[in-house]
C-alpha positions as CSV (number, residue, x, y, z in Angstrom):
1,M,-10.8,-5.1,-3.2
2,A,-12.2,-8.1,-5.1
3,E,-13.2,-11.4,-3.8
4,A,-10.4,-14.0,-4.3
5,S,-10.2,-14.9,-8.0
6,D,-10.9,-18.5,-8.6
7,S,-10.0,-18.1,-12.2
8,P,-6.5,-18.9,-13.3
9,G,-7.9,-17.6,-16.7
10,L,-7.9,-14.1,-15.3
11,E,-4.3,-14.4,-14.2
12,A,-3.3,-15.5,-17.7
13,L,-5.5,-12.9,-19.4
14,V,-3.8,-10.0,-17.6
15,G,-0.3,-11.5,-17.7
16,E,1.9,-9.2,-15.6
17,W,0.8,-8.5,-12.1
18,L,2.2,-6.4,-9.2
19,T,1.9,-7.6,-5.6
20,V,1.5,-4.8,-3.1
21,P,5.2,-4.8,-2.2
22,D,6.1,-4.8,-5.9
23,L,3.6,-1.9,-6.4
24,A,5.1,0.1,-3.5
25,E,8.6,-0.5,-4.9
26,R,7.7,0.5,-8.5
27,L,6.0,3.7,-7.3
28,G,8.6,4.5,-4.6
29,V,6.0,4.6,-1.8
30,A,5.5,2.9,1.5
31,L,3.4,-0.3,1.7
32,S,0.7,1.6,3.5
33,A,0.5,4.1,0.6
34,A,0.3,1.2,-1.9
35,R,-2.5,-0.4,0.1
36,R,-4.3,3.0,0.3
37,L,-4.3,3.3,-3.5
38,I,-6.3,0.0,-3.6
39,A,-8.6,1.0,-0.7
40,D,-9.3,4.3,-2.3
41,R,-10.1,2.6,-5.6
42,E,-7.4,4.4,-7.5
43,L,-6.5,0.8,-8.4
44,V,-8.5,-2.4,-8.5
45,A,-6.9,-5.6,-7.2
46,T,-7.7,-9.3,-6.8
47,R,-6.1,-12.3,-5.1
48,I,-3.9,-14.4,-7.4
49,G,-1.6,-17.4,-7.4
50,E,-1.3,-20.3,-5.1
51,R,-0.8,-18.1,-2.0
52,R,-3.8,-15.8,-3.0
53,V,-1.7,-12.7,-2.7
54,I,-3.3,-9.3,-3.4
55,A,-2.1,-8.0,-6.8
56,V,-3.0,-5.3,-9.4
57,P,-2.4,-5.6,-13.2
58,A,0.9,-3.9,-14.0
59,K,-0.8,-2.0,-16.9
60,F,-2.8,-0.1,-14.3
61,V,0.2,2.0,-13.3
62,D,2.8,4.0,-15.1
63,E,6.1,5.5,-13.8
64,T,4.2,8.2,-11.9
65,G,1.4,6.1,-10.3
66,P,-2.0,4.8,-11.1
67,R,-3.1,5.7,-14.6
68,P,-5.5,8.7,-14.0
69,E,-8.1,7.6,-16.6
70,L,-8.8,4.3,-14.7
71,K,-10.5,5.6,-11.5
72,G,-13.6,6.9,-13.3
73,T,-13.7,3.8,-15.6
74,F,-13.6,1.6,-12.5
75,T,-16.5,3.6,-11.0
76,V,-18.6,3.4,-14.1
77,L,-18.1,-0.4,-14.4
78,A,-18.7,-1.0,-10.6
79,D,-21.8,1.2,-10.7
80,G,-23.0,-1.1,-13.5
81,G,-22.8,-4.1,-11.2
82,M,-19.4,-5.5,-12.0
83,S,-17.2,-7.1,-9.4
84,D,-13.5,-6.2,-9.3
85,D,-12.6,-9.5,-11.1
86,E,-15.2,-8.7,-13.8
87,I,-13.8,-5.2,-14.2
88,I,-10.3,-6.6,-14.6
89,A,-11.5,-9.2,-17.1
90,W,-13.5,-6.6,-19.1
91,L,-10.5,-4.3,-19.3
92,F,-8.2,-7.0,-20.5
93,T,-10.4,-9.0,-22.9
94,P,-9.4,-8.3,-26.5
95,D,-12.0,-6.5,-28.6
96,A,-11.5,-6.2,-32.4
97,T,-14.0,-3.2,-32.5
98,L,-11.7,-0.9,-30.5
99,P,-9.9,2.0,-32.2
100,V,-6.6,0.4,-31.3
101,E,-5.5,-3.3,-31.4
102,G,-6.0,-5.1,-28.1
103,A,-8.2,-4.7,-25.1
104,P,-10.0,-1.8,-23.5
105,I,-6.9,-1.2,-21.2
106,D,-4.8,-0.8,-24.3
107,A,-7.3,1.8,-25.7
108,L,-7.3,3.7,-22.4
109,R,-3.5,3.8,-22.4
110,A,-3.6,5.0,-26.0
111,G,-5.8,8.0,-25.1
112,H,-9.2,6.7,-25.9
113,K,-10.8,7.3,-22.5
114,T,-14.0,8.7,-23.8
115,E,-14.7,5.7,-26.1
116,I,-14.0,3.2,-23.3
117,R,-16.1,5.1,-20.8
118,R,-19.0,5.2,-23.3
119,R,-18.7,1.4,-23.8
120,A,-18.6,0.9,-20.0
121,Q,-21.7,3.0,-19.6
122,E,-23.5,1.0,-22.3
123,L,-22.8,-2.2,-20.3
124,A,-24.5,-0.6,-17.2
125,F,-27.8,0.0,-18.9
């Protein structure tokens, strides 16, 4: 999990966050299972808000669980030297050159995993 985010800008950039209890409730799993998703890097989390609670961006999950295209993308970005906060920021920063309007997370959700992974790999080298 990430170091505590000192950037209220990251919180605003992402918008909707899920705390660990919210994540567990949304997925219908125990708190320990929700924590394990973060520990196993199925999801990337950071500390947000005044109380510095652990949270994941809501767009990282769908009704069935963590979006499957994310884990490999997290790995590529982390292998390139990005911290968890930097990974979240990169995925949520709007990019006009993407095949869909929005940020890399929106392109991933629209089925452009190969394009986003290619861009992530370019950042690493």
